N, C-alpha and C positions, 0 to 999 in steps of 0.2 A: 673305631672306638672299641676298647677292651670290654670284657665282661666283669660284672660284679658277682661275687659268690657270697652266699650266706652259709657259714660253717656252723654246725650245731651238733649237740649230742643226740644221737638217735636212741629212742627208747627201744630196747630189745624185747622180744617176746618173752625171754626168760627173766626179765626184770620183775621185781616184786614190789607192790605198793608199800610194804613195810620197810624197805631199804631206805636209809636216811636221806639219800640224795635223789630219790625217785621223784618227789614232788617238783623239785626245781627243774629236773630234766623233762618232765611232762609239760610243765608250764612254758618252756622255751618254744614249743611248737606254735603257740599263739604269737609269740614275738617274731618267729620266722615268717609267718604268714603276713604279719603287719609290715615288716621290712620289705618283703617281696612285693606286696601290693603297692607300696609307695614307690618303690623303684620302677615298677611297671608304669605307674601313672606318670612318672617323670621321664619315661621313655628310655630307661637304661636296661640293657640286656643283663639278665641276672640268672643265677642258677642256685637252687637249694642243694646243699651238700651235707647229708647226714654222716658224721664221722663215726666210723665203726672199725676201720683198718688203716693204720698209719702208712704202711707200705703202699696201699692202693691210693691214699691221699697224695703221697709224694709223686707217684706215677701220674696221677690225674692233674697235678699242678703244672704240667708242661703242655702248652704254654701257660705262663702265669696269668692269673686274673689281674685286672686293673686294681682291684681292692677286694679284700675279704672282710665281711662283717662277721667278726668272731663272736659268736654267741655260745661257745663251748664253756661249760662250767665244770669241766673235768674230762675224764676219758674212761669209757667202759665202766661207768658207775662209781668212779673214784674221784671225788672232788679235789683230792690232793694233787691230781694230775693236771689241774686247770692251767697252771703256769707252764707245763711242758708243751701244751698245744701252742701257746704264744711263743715259746722259745723255738719251736720248730719253724714257725712262720718267720721269726727273726733270722734264724740261721739260713733259711732259703731266700732271704731278702725280699719277702713279699709284704706289701703294705696291708695293714689290717687295722680295724677299729678296736678300741678297748685298751686296756692297760698292758704295759710291757710284762714280760715274764718276771723280771725282778720285782716290780710292784706287786704282782699277784702273789709271789712267794713271800714277800714281806707281810702282806695283808693276811696271809694264812697263819702267820706266827703272831698270835694276838698279844703276847707279852711284849715282843719287839715293837709291834705297832703302837701299843700303849706307851712304851718308853720313848719312842720317837715323837709322839704327840706331846707328851709331857715336857720333853726337852725343848720342844719348839714353842712352848708356852700355850699350847692348845688345851683348854680344860678337858679333862677326862675323868670319869668316876674312878674312885680307888679300885684296885684289883688285887687279887692274890693268885699266885700260881701254885697249884698242887701237883706234886709228882707222885705217881703211882709206882710202887715197886712191888713186883711179884716175886714171891718166894716159892721156888720149886723144891718139893721134898721128894 
């Protein structure tokens, strides 16, 4: 039987609570422990893997785990990188839980997501997109 991995964002010592993504990254530690505990109860060998270094992750993925529980919500404090973690796992052909890279990318584009929902007949509140232009003098 292969192993299961729980891949998640590790909160770094240099992280600051005022950073906008800090709360979600700290909260994931409780989710990691819950998944780990349930896998242990079910008798599945599992490993917690805090993602801090992509090259190390690629190296450590040999041999591949049976399944990765992808709890990453970004990379190194940047939520915009969430889809990149899923894309890496897809490129490596590793099975993982959660959404595909494409889905995560679309979901981060709120205007596109709203347009897709509206075009599909799914009710969504009205919205407006504002563009900020900076003038450098």
